[in-house]
VODRENKOL-806592 format. One record per residue: x, y, z of N, C-alpha, C, O in turn; residue number from 1; residue in one letter. Coordinates in nm, 2 decimals, always signed. Layout:
# residues N
ATOM      nX      nY      nZ     caX     caY     caZ      cX      cY      cZ      oX      oY      oZ  seq  type
ATOM       X       Y       Z       X       Y       Z       X       Y       Z       X       Y       Z  NUM     A
...
This chain:
# residues 114
ATOM      nX      nY      nZ     caX     caY     caZ      cX      cY      cZ      oX      oY      oZ  seq  type
ATOM   -2.59   +2.24   -0.57   -2.58   +2.32   -0.70   -2.63   +2.48   -0.75   -2.69   +2.50   -0.85    1     M
ATOM   -2.61   +2.58   -0.67   -2.66   +2.69   -0.76   -2.65   +2.71   -0.89   -2.56   +2.70   -0.97    2     R
ATOM   -2.78   +2.73   -0.91   -2.83   +2.71   -1.07   -2.68   +2.83   -1.17   -2.61   +2.79   -1.27    3     H
ATOM   -2.68   +2.94   -1.10   -2.52   +3.06   -1.17   -2.41   +2.96   -1.22   -2.37   +2.97   -1.33    4     E
ATOM   -2.36   +2.86   -1.11   -2.25   +2.86   -1.14   -2.21   +2.79   -1.26   -2.09   +2.80   -1.30    5     E
ATOM   -2.34   +2.70   -1.34   -2.31   +2.72   -1.46   -2.26   +2.82   -1.63   -2.20   +2.81   -1.74    6     R
ATOM   -2.35   +2.90   -1.56   -2.33   +3.04   -1.66   -2.15   +3.08   -1.55   -2.04   +3.09   -1.61    7     V
ATOM   -2.16   +3.10   -1.46   -2.04   +3.15   -1.47   -1.92   +3.01   -1.55   -1.82   +3.01   -1.63    8     Y
ATOM   -1.97   +2.95   -1.50   -1.82   +2.82   -1.57   -1.84   +2.93   -1.74   -1.80   +3.04   -1.77    9     L
ATOM   -1.91   +2.82   -1.80   -1.95   +2.90   -1.93   -1.88   +3.05   -1.98   -1.83   +3.06   -2.09   10     R
ATOM   -1.89   +3.13   -1.92   -1.91   +3.30   -1.89   -1.74   +3.30   -1.91   -1.69   +3.35   -2.00   11     H
ATOM   -1.65   +3.22   -1.76   -1.49   +3.16   -1.76   -1.47   +3.10   -1.93   -1.37   +3.14   -1.99   12     M
ATOM   -1.53   +3.04   -1.98   -1.51   +2.96   -2.10   -1.49   +3.07   -2.19   -1.40   +3.06   -2.27   13     I
ATOM   -1.57   +3.21   -2.20   -1.58   +3.24   -2.30   -1.48   +3.33   -2.35   -1.44   +3.35   -2.46   14     D
ATOM   -1.44   +3.38   -2.23   -1.38   +3.48   -2.18   -1.22   +3.45   -2.21   -1.14   +3.51   -2.28   15     C
ATOM   -1.22   +3.35   -2.15   -1.10   +3.24   -2.22   -1.04   +3.24   -2.38   -0.95   +3.29   -2.45   16     A
ATOM   -1.17   +3.13   -2.39   -1.16   +3.14   -2.53   -1.15   +3.30   -2.63   -1.05   +3.30   -2.71   17     E
ATOM   -1.22   +3.42   -2.63   -1.12   +3.53   -2.62   -1.00   +3.54   -2.69   -0.95   +3.53   -2.80   18     E
ATOM   -0.95   +3.57   -2.51   -0.87   +3.62   -2.46   -0.77   +3.55   -2.54   -0.70   +3.63   -2.61   19     A
ATOM   -0.73   +3.39   -2.56   -0.65   +3.29   -2.64   -0.66   +3.31   -2.83   -0.60   +3.26   -2.92   20     L
ATOM   -0.77   +3.41   -2.85   -0.78   +3.44   -3.02   -0.69   +3.56   -3.07   -0.63   +3.58   -3.17   21     A
ATOM   -0.71   +3.65   -2.88   -0.65   +3.76   -2.91   -0.45   +3.75   -2.89   -0.36   +3.81   -2.95   22     I
ATOM   -0.44   +3.70   -2.82   -0.30   +3.63   -2.83   -0.25   +3.46   -2.89   -0.18   +3.36   -2.86   23     A
ATOM   -0.33   +3.50   -3.02   -0.27   +3.37   -3.12   -0.21   +3.39   -3.19   -0.27   +3.49   -3.22   24     D
ATOM   -0.08   +3.40   -3.31   -0.05   +3.45   -3.33   +0.00   +3.60   -3.30   +0.01   +3.69   -3.39   25     G
ATOM   +0.01   +3.62   -3.20   +0.03   +3.79   -3.17   +0.20   +3.75   -3.11   +0.23   +3.66   -3.03   26     L
ATOM   +0.29   +3.84   -3.16   +0.39   +3.79   -3.10   +0.40   +3.87   -2.98   +0.31   +3.95   -2.96   27     A
ATOM   +0.49   +3.85   -2.89   +0.56   +4.02   -2.81   +0.60   +4.12   -2.80   +0.58   +4.19   -2.70   28     R
ATOM   +0.64   +4.13   -2.87   +0.69   +4.23   -2.92   +0.53   +4.33   -2.98   +0.48   +4.44   -2.94   29     S
ATOM   +0.49   +4.24   -3.10   +0.36   +4.31   -3.12   +0.22   +4.35   -3.03   +0.13   +4.42   -3.06   30     A
ATOM   +0.25   +4.25   -2.92   +0.14   +4.25   -2.77   +0.14   +4.40   -2.74   +0.05   +4.48   -2.72   31     F
ATOM   +0.32   +4.41   -2.73   +0.35   +4.58   -2.62   +0.33   +4.66   -2.68   +0.29   +4.77   -2.64   32     D
ATOM   +0.34   +4.62   -2.82   +0.26   +4.74   -2.89   +0.14   +4.80   -2.94   +0.11   +4.91   -2.98   33     R
ATOM   +0.06   +4.65   -2.92   -0.08   +4.70   -2.94   -0.16   +4.74   -2.80   -0.17   +4.64   -2.72   34     N
ATOM   -0.21   +4.86   -2.77   -0.27   +4.96   -2.70   -0.43   +4.85   -2.64   -0.46   +4.81   -2.53   35     R
ATOM   -0.48   +4.83   -2.77   -0.64   +4.78   -2.83   -0.61   +4.62   -2.75   -0.69   +4.55   -2.70   36     I
ATOM   -0.49   +4.59   -2.77   -0.49   +4.39   -2.81   -0.47   +4.40   -2.55   -0.52   +4.32   -2.47   37     A
ATOM   -0.41   +4.46   -2.55   -0.39   +4.49   -2.41   -0.49   +4.53   -2.29   -0.50   +4.51   -2.17   38     Q
ATOM   -0.53   +4.58   -2.36   -0.67   +4.67   -2.32   -0.77   +4.53   -2.32   -0.85   +4.51   -2.23   39     L
ATOM   -0.75   +4.44   -2.43   -0.91   +4.36   -2.44   -0.86   +4.27   -2.37   -0.92   +4.22   -2.27   40     A
ATOM   -0.73   +4.22   -2.40   -0.68   +4.10   -2.35   -0.68   +4.11   -2.13   -0.67   +4.01   -2.07   41     A
ATOM   -0.68   +4.27   -2.05   -0.70   +4.19   -1.93   -0.84   +4.28   -1.93   -0.86   +4.30   -1.81   42     A
ATOM   -0.93   +4.33   -1.99   -1.04   +4.31   -1.95   -1.12   +4.14   -1.98   -1.22   +4.09   -1.91   43     K
ATOM   -1.08   +4.11   -2.05   -1.07   +3.94   -2.01   -1.06   +3.91   -1.91   -1.17   +3.90   -1.84   44     L
ATOM   -0.94   +3.88   -1.86   -0.92   +3.78   -1.77   -0.96   +3.87   -1.63   -0.99   +3.80   -1.53   45     V
ATOM   -0.97   +4.01   -1.63   -1.06   +4.06   -1.49   -1.17   +4.01   -1.50   -1.22   +3.97   -1.39   46     E
ATOM   -1.27   +3.98   -1.63   -1.42   +3.90   -1.61   -1.34   +3.75   -1.56   -1.31   +3.72   -1.44   47     L
ATOM   -1.31   +3.68   -1.68   -1.26   +3.56   -1.60   -1.24   +3.51   -1.41   -1.26   +3.41   -1.35   48     I
ATOM   -1.19   +3.62   -1.39   -1.19   +3.65   -1.22   -1.26   +3.67   -1.17   -1.28   +3.60   -1.06   49     G
ATOM   -1.36   +3.79   -1.23   -1.49   +3.81   -1.12   -1.63   +3.70   -1.18   -1.75   +3.74   -1.16   50     E
ATOM   -1.61   +3.59   -1.25   -1.70   +3.54   -1.26   -1.64   +3.36   -1.14   -1.71   +3.26   -1.10   51     S
ATOM   -1.51   +3.39   -1.12   -1.44   +3.28   -1.08   -1.52   +3.30   -0.90   -1.54   +3.21   -0.82   52     A
ATOM   -1.53   +3.43   -0.88   -1.55   +3.48   -0.71   -1.69   +3.40   -0.71   -1.73   +3.33   -0.62   53     G
ATOM   -1.75   +3.44   -0.86   -1.97   +3.40   -0.79   -1.95   +3.25   -0.77   -2.04   +3.20   -0.71   54     N
ATOM   -1.82   +3.15   -0.81   -1.90   +3.03   -0.83   -1.85   +3.04   -0.66   -1.81   +3.15   -0.60   55     L
ATOM   -1.85   +2.91   -0.61   -1.99   +2.87   -0.48   -1.80   +2.82   -0.38   -1.71   +2.78   -0.45   56     S
ATOM   -1.76   +2.83   -0.25   -1.63   +2.78   -0.25   -1.64   +2.65   -0.19   -1.56   +2.61   -0.10   57     P
ATOM   -1.75   +2.56   -0.25   -1.76   +2.42   -0.20   -1.72   +2.41   -0.37   -1.63   +2.33   -0.38   58     E
ATOM   -1.75   +2.46   -0.52   -1.72   +2.42   -0.64   -1.55   +2.44   -0.67   -1.45   +2.37   -0.70   59     R
ATOM   -1.58   +2.58   -0.64   -1.35   +2.60   -0.59   -1.25   +2.52   -0.51   -1.13   +2.53   -0.51   60     R
ATOM   -1.36   +2.44   -0.42   -1.25   +2.42   -0.35   -1.31   +2.24   -0.38   -1.27   +2.15   -0.31   61     A
ATOM   -1.40   +2.20   -0.49   -1.39   +2.07   -0.59   -1.28   +2.00   -0.67   -1.26   +1.89   -0.71   62     S
ATOM   -1.20   +2.15   -0.69   -1.13   +2.17   -0.82   -0.94   +2.32   -0.74   -0.89   +2.43   -0.75   63     H
ATOM   -0.95   +2.19   -0.68   -0.77   +2.26   -0.56   -0.72   +2.27   -0.68   -0.72   +2.39   -0.70   64     S
ATOM   -0.67   +2.22   -0.81   -0.58   +2.21   -0.90   -0.58   +2.40   -0.97   -0.50   +2.46   -1.03   65     E
ATOM   -0.71   +2.43   -0.93   -0.67   +2.58   -0.99   -0.66   +2.68   -0.91   -0.74   +2.70   -0.82   66     I
ATOM   -0.56   +2.77   -0.94   -0.53   +2.83   -0.88   -0.64   +2.99   -0.81   -0.59   +3.11   -0.80   67     A
ATOM   -0.76   +2.95   -0.79   -0.87   +3.00   -0.77   -0.78   +3.19   -0.68   -0.80   +3.30   -0.74   68     W
ATOM   -0.71   +3.17   -0.57   -0.73   +3.27   -0.55   -0.61   +3.39   -0.63   -0.60   +3.51   -0.60   69     A
ATOM   -0.53   +3.32   -0.75   -0.45   +3.40   -0.78   -0.57   +3.40   -0.89   -0.63   +3.50   -0.85   70     D
ATOM   -0.63   +3.38   -0.98   -0.70   +3.44   -1.07   -0.81   +3.56   -0.99   -0.81   +3.67   -1.04   71     I
ATOM   -0.87   +3.54   -0.92   -0.98   +3.63   -0.82   -0.88   +3.71   -0.84   -0.88   +3.77   -0.95   72     I
ATOM   -0.77   +3.74   -0.74   -0.69   +3.83   -0.68   -0.58   +3.93   -0.83   -0.51   +4.02   -0.81   73     G
ATOM   -0.61   +3.89   -0.94   -0.54   +3.92   -1.05   -0.72   +4.01   -1.13   -0.74   +4.09   -1.23   74     M
ATOM   -0.78   +3.98   -1.08   -0.93   +4.04   -1.13   -0.92   +4.20   -1.07   -0.95   +4.30   -1.12   75     R
ATOM   -0.87   +4.16   -0.91   -0.90   +4.23   -0.82   -0.75   +4.42   -0.85   -0.76   +4.54   -0.84   76     H
ATOM   -0.67   +4.33   -0.89   -0.57   +4.39   -0.98   -0.61   +4.51   -1.03   -0.63   +4.63   -1.00   77     R
ATOM   -0.61   +4.42   -1.16   -0.66   +4.45   -1.28   -0.76   +4.58   -1.26   -0.72   +4.68   -1.33   78     L
ATOM   -0.90   +4.60   -1.17   -1.01   +4.67   -1.14   -0.94   +4.80   -1.07   -0.97   +4.92   -1.10   79     V
ATOM   -0.85   +4.75   -0.98   -0.85   +4.82   -0.86   -0.73   +4.92   -0.87   -0.73   +5.03   -0.80   80     H
ATOM   -0.61   +4.86   -0.98   -0.50   +4.87   -0.96   -0.42   +4.89   -1.12   -0.31   +4.86   -1.14   81     D
ATOM   -0.50   +4.94   -1.19   -0.54   +4.98   -1.40   -0.44   +5.03   -1.40   -0.37   +4.95   -1.46   82     Y
ATOM   -0.37   +5.12   -1.37   -0.26   +5.22   -1.38   -0.12   +5.12   -1.38   -0.01   +5.12   -1.43   83     F
ATOM   -0.17   +5.09   -1.32   -0.01   +4.96   -1.31   +0.02   +4.78   -1.34   +0.08   +4.70   -1.27   84     N
ATOM   -0.04   +4.78   -1.47   -0.11   +4.66   -1.46   +0.04   +4.64   -1.62   +0.09   +4.71   -1.70   85     V
ATOM   +0.04   +4.49   -1.58   +0.19   +4.38   -1.54   +0.23   +4.33   -1.69   +0.27   +4.21   -1.72   86     D
ATOM   +0.22   +4.43   -1.78   +0.26   +4.38   -1.95   +0.27   +4.22   -1.88   +0.17   +4.16   -1.88   87     K
ATOM   +0.39   +4.16   -1.83   +0.48   +4.05   -1.91   +0.43   +3.98   -1.78   +0.50   +3.88   -1.75   88     E
ATOM   +0.33   +4.00   -1.70   +0.25   +3.90   -1.64   +0.11   +3.90   -1.67   +0.07   +3.79   -1.61   89     L
ATOM   +0.02   +3.94   -1.71   -0.07   +3.95   -1.88   -0.07   +3.88   -1.95   -0.16   +3.79   -1.96   90     L
ATOM   +0.05   +3.90   -2.02   +0.15   +3.80   -2.16   +0.18   +3.62   -2.07   +0.18   +3.51   -2.12   91     W
ATOM   +0.21   +3.68   -1.94   +0.20   +3.48   -1.90   +0.06   +3.45   -1.89   +0.02   +3.34   -1.93   92     L
ATOM   -0.02   +3.53   -1.85   -0.14   +3.45   -1.79   -0.20   +3.40   -2.00   -0.25   +3.29   -2.02   93     V
ATOM   -0.19   +3.50   -2.08   -0.27   +3.39   -2.21   -0.19   +3.38   -2.30   -0.24   +3.39   -2.42   94     L
ATOM   +0.01   +3.34   -2.27   +0.01   +3.22   -2.33   +0.07   +3.15   -2.22   +0.18   +3.13   -2.26   95     T
ATOM   +0.05   +3.10   -2.12   +0.13   +2.97   -2.00   +0.01   +2.93   -1.94   -0.03   +2.82   -1.95   96     A
ATOM   -0.06   +3.03   -1.87   -0.23   +3.01   -1.78   -0.33   +2.95   -1.80   -0.38   +2.85   -1.73   97     E
ATOM   -0.37   +3.04   -1.95   -0.55   +2.98   -2.01   -0.60   +2.94   -2.05   -0.72   +2.91   -2.06   98     L
ATOM   -0.44   +2.88   -2.14   -0.53   +2.73   -2.21   -0.54   +2.61   -2.06   -0.65   +2.58   -2.02   99     R
ATOM   -0.42   +2.56   -2.00   -0.45   +2.48   -1.92   -0.62   +2.51   -1.81   -0.71   +2.44   -1.75  100     P
ATOM   -0.59   +2.65   -1.83   -0.75   +2.70   -1.70   -0.80   +2.64   -1.76   -0.83   +2.53   -1.73  101     L
ATOM   -0.83   +2.72   -1.95   -0.96   +2.62   -2.04   -1.04   +2.51   -1.98   -1.16   +2.48   -1.94  102     L
ATOM   -0.87   +2.41   -2.01   -0.95   +2.24   -2.04   -1.00   +2.22   -1.87   -1.12   +2.18   -1.84  103     S
ATOM   -0.96   +2.24   -1.81   -1.00   +2.24   -1.60   -1.16   +2.25   -1.65   -1.24   +2.16   -1.66  104     T
ATOM   -1.19   +2.42   -1.70   -1.31   +2.55   -1.74   -1.39   +2.39   -1.76   -1.48   +2.35   -1.68  105     L
ATOM   -1.36   +2.34   -1.84   -1.41   +2.27   -1.98   -1.53   +2.15   -1.92   -1.65   +2.12   -1.92  106     Q
ATOM   -1.37   +2.08   -1.84   -1.46   +1.98   -1.74   -1.54   +1.97   -1.64   -1.62   +1.88   -1.61  107     A
ATOM   -1.47   +2.13   -1.57   -1.59   +2.15   -1.44   -1.74   +2.14   -1.53   -1.83   +2.06   -1.50  108     M
ATOM   -1.74   +2.22   -1.63   -1.92   +2.25   -1.69   -1.93   +2.11   -1.76   -2.04   +2.10   -1.82  109     L
ATOM   -1.85   +2.00   -1.78   -1.93   +1.87   -1.81   -2.01   +1.81   -1.71   -2.13   +1.80   -1.71  110     K
ATOM   -1.91   +1.77   -1.61   -1.94   +1.77   -1.42   -2.06   +1.80   -1.39   -2.11   +1.73   -1.31  111     E
ATOM   -2.14   +1.94   -1.46   -2.26   +2.04   -1.41   -2.31   +1.97   -1.49   -2.38   +1.88   -1.43  112     I
ATOM   -2.30   +1.96   -1.60   -2.39   +1.94   -1.71   -2.44   +1.80   -1.75   -2.53   +1.79   -1.84  113     E
ATOM   -2.37   +1.65   -1.66   -2.36   +1.57   -1.66   -2.32   +1.51   -1.82   -2.31   +1.39   -1.84  114     G
């Protein structure tokens, strides 16, 4: 195991928690009107993808229930196609995808920490 994997998992967890905090209690219509919330959420999702890409292929393969390619791919879209961020997809990630991902990441971190 690369020592850094613990750091990357912790970073993903922190970013997921912060992104969930942005969405908690925020209606979709309010999110659509709040450019700061959109930018912050996009950045946090981007950072999750960046850290995911730094995990070893073996670590990712050990948790194939996670759509690693989608997470890393979304990071690439947010970084390289930032003029075309799909707010609907970002909202879906915030409200439906992050909470289950967070639970799995927390379990992965516990596995590493023993």
